[in-house]
RODO-2510 file (C-alpha; in nm, 4 decimals, decimal comma):
residues 100
     n   res          X          Y          Z
     1     m     1,8373    -3,3355    -0,2271
     2     a     1,8292    -2,9711    -0,3345
     3     i     2,0933    -2,8281    -0,5620
     4     k     2,3056    -2,5682    -0,3813
     5     l     2,4054    -2,2729    -0,5959
     6     h     2,6868    -2,0397    -0,5095
     7     d     2,5591    -1,7062    -0,3777
     8     t     2,7085    -1,5155    -0,6703
     9     l     2,4772    -1,7002    -0,9101
    10     a     2,1641    -1,5428    -0,7609
    11     v     2,0968    -1,2395    -0,9788
    12     h     1,8137    -0,9893    -0,9642
    13     p     1,5799    -1,0713    -1,2534
    14     g     1,5347    -0,7045    -1,3499
    15     p     1,8759    -0,6297    -1,5037
    16     w     1,8733    -0,9786    -1,6547
    17     l     1,5368    -0,9060    -1,8200
    18     r     1,6641    -0,5712    -1,9471
    19     r     1,9781    -0,7218    -2,1049
    20     n     1,8320    -1,0478    -2,2343
    21     i     1,4714    -0,9666    -2,3176
    22     v     1,3856    -0,5962    -2,3434
    23     e     1,6958    -0,4684    -2,5259
    24     p     1,7168    -0,7549    -2,7817
    25     y     1,3574    -0,6762    -2,8819
    26     g     1,4679    -0,3217    -2,9549
    27     l     1,2464    -0,1750    -2,6820
    28     n     1,3228     0,1097    -2,4487
    29     i     1,1677     0,1225    -2,1029
    30     s     0,8833     0,3494    -2,2147
    31     k     0,7803     0,1235    -2,5045
    32     a     0,8105    -0,1914    -2,2939
    33     a     0,6049    -0,0343    -2,0142
    34     e     0,3380     0,0685    -2,2624
    35     h     0,3204    -0,2851    -2,4003
    36     l     0,3119    -0,4421    -2,0523
    37     l     0,0457    -0,1909    -1,9374
    38     v     0,2525    -0,0690    -1,6414
    39     s     0,4014     0,2675    -1,5554
    40     r     0,7424     0,3575    -1,6922
    41     v     0,8651     0,4269    -1,3388
    42     a     0,7523     0,0866    -1,2084
    43     l     0,9187    -0,0988    -1,4955
    44     s     1,2344     0,1117    -1,4726
    45     n     1,2662     0,0310    -1,1017
    46     v     1,2401    -0,3419    -1,1713
    47     l     1,4721    -0,3436    -1,4735
    48     n     1,7346    -0,1452    -1,2836
    49     g     1,7190    -0,3777    -0,9820
    50     k     1,5720    -0,1140    -0,7496
    51     a     1,2417    -0,2991    -0,6964
    52     a     1,1535    -0,6645    -0,6709
    53     l     0,9803    -0,8413    -0,9564
    54     s     0,6215    -0,9033    -0,8462
    55     p     0,4179    -1,2077    -0,9500
    56     d     0,1972    -0,9741    -1,1549
    57     m     0,4947    -0,8298    -1,3422
    58     a     0,6375    -1,1793    -1,3965
    59     l     0,3072    -1,2860    -1,5535
    60     r     0,3149    -0,9812    -1,7821
    61     f     0,6629    -1,0788    -1,9040
    62     e     0,5453    -1,4369    -1,9523
    63     q     0,2536    -1,3235    -2,1691
    64     a     0,4566    -1,0735    -2,3720
    65     f     0,7835    -1,2620    -2,4188
    66     d     0,7000    -1,6295    -2,3566
    67     i     0,9376    -1,6575    -2,0623
    68     s     0,8344    -1,8571    -1,7564
    69     a     0,6927    -1,6431    -1,4748
    70     a     0,7826    -1,9212    -1,2313
    71     t     1,1474    -1,9081    -1,3390
    72     l     1,1564    -1,5299    -1,3005
    73     l     1,0048    -1,5550    -0,9532
    74     r     1,2588    -1,8205    -0,8515
    75     m     1,5336    -1,5827    -0,9658
    76     q     1,3799    -1,3093    -0,7483
    77     a     1,3442    -1,5396    -0,4468
    78     s     1,7056    -1,6574    -0,4765
    79     h     1,8273    -1,3001    -0,5019
    80     d     1,6175    -1,1941    -0,2014
    81     l     1,7468    -1,4831     0,0090
    82     i     2,1115    -1,3998    -0,0649
    83     i     2,0544    -1,0348     0,0262
    84     a     1,8832    -1,1413     0,3487
    85     k     2,1691    -1,3781     0,4365
    86     q     2,4229    -1,1015     0,3867
    87     s     2,2429    -0,8472     0,6012
    88     s     2,0531    -1,0544     0,8540
    89     r     2,1124    -1,0875     1,2228
    90     a     1,9707    -1,4400     1,1873
    91     n     2,3264    -1,5551     1,1154
    92     r     2,3881    -1,5367     1,4905
    93     i     2,1105    -1,7846     1,5719
    94     k     2,2380    -2,1147     1,7058
    95     r     2,0736    -2,4476     1,6203
    96     i     1,8424    -2,5909     1,8856
    97     e     1,9051    -2,9542     1,9679
    98     k     1,6092    -3,1927     1,9950
    99     a     1,5141    -3,3090     2,3422
   100     a     1,6011    -3,6719     2,4124
***
């Protein structure tokens, strides 16, 4: 059985990474981007929650900060699913019953 988390627990990994990883290391976005070998704009968009965390970016954080890329990607997937649930027309779909 899967564990069901409340929707408010699904957070975008970007702001979480900024607060809990980048800032405690004393890095600004430019220095972190330089170290991760990405553009400042791309990293800024992720850390400010304006862009999704890609598998490539998650791997870069894993290499640089020893944080699990898989965990970061699960955070992103959970966040994406909550956003989709809130804005989707799929909520109007009714369950189809199996034929007897």
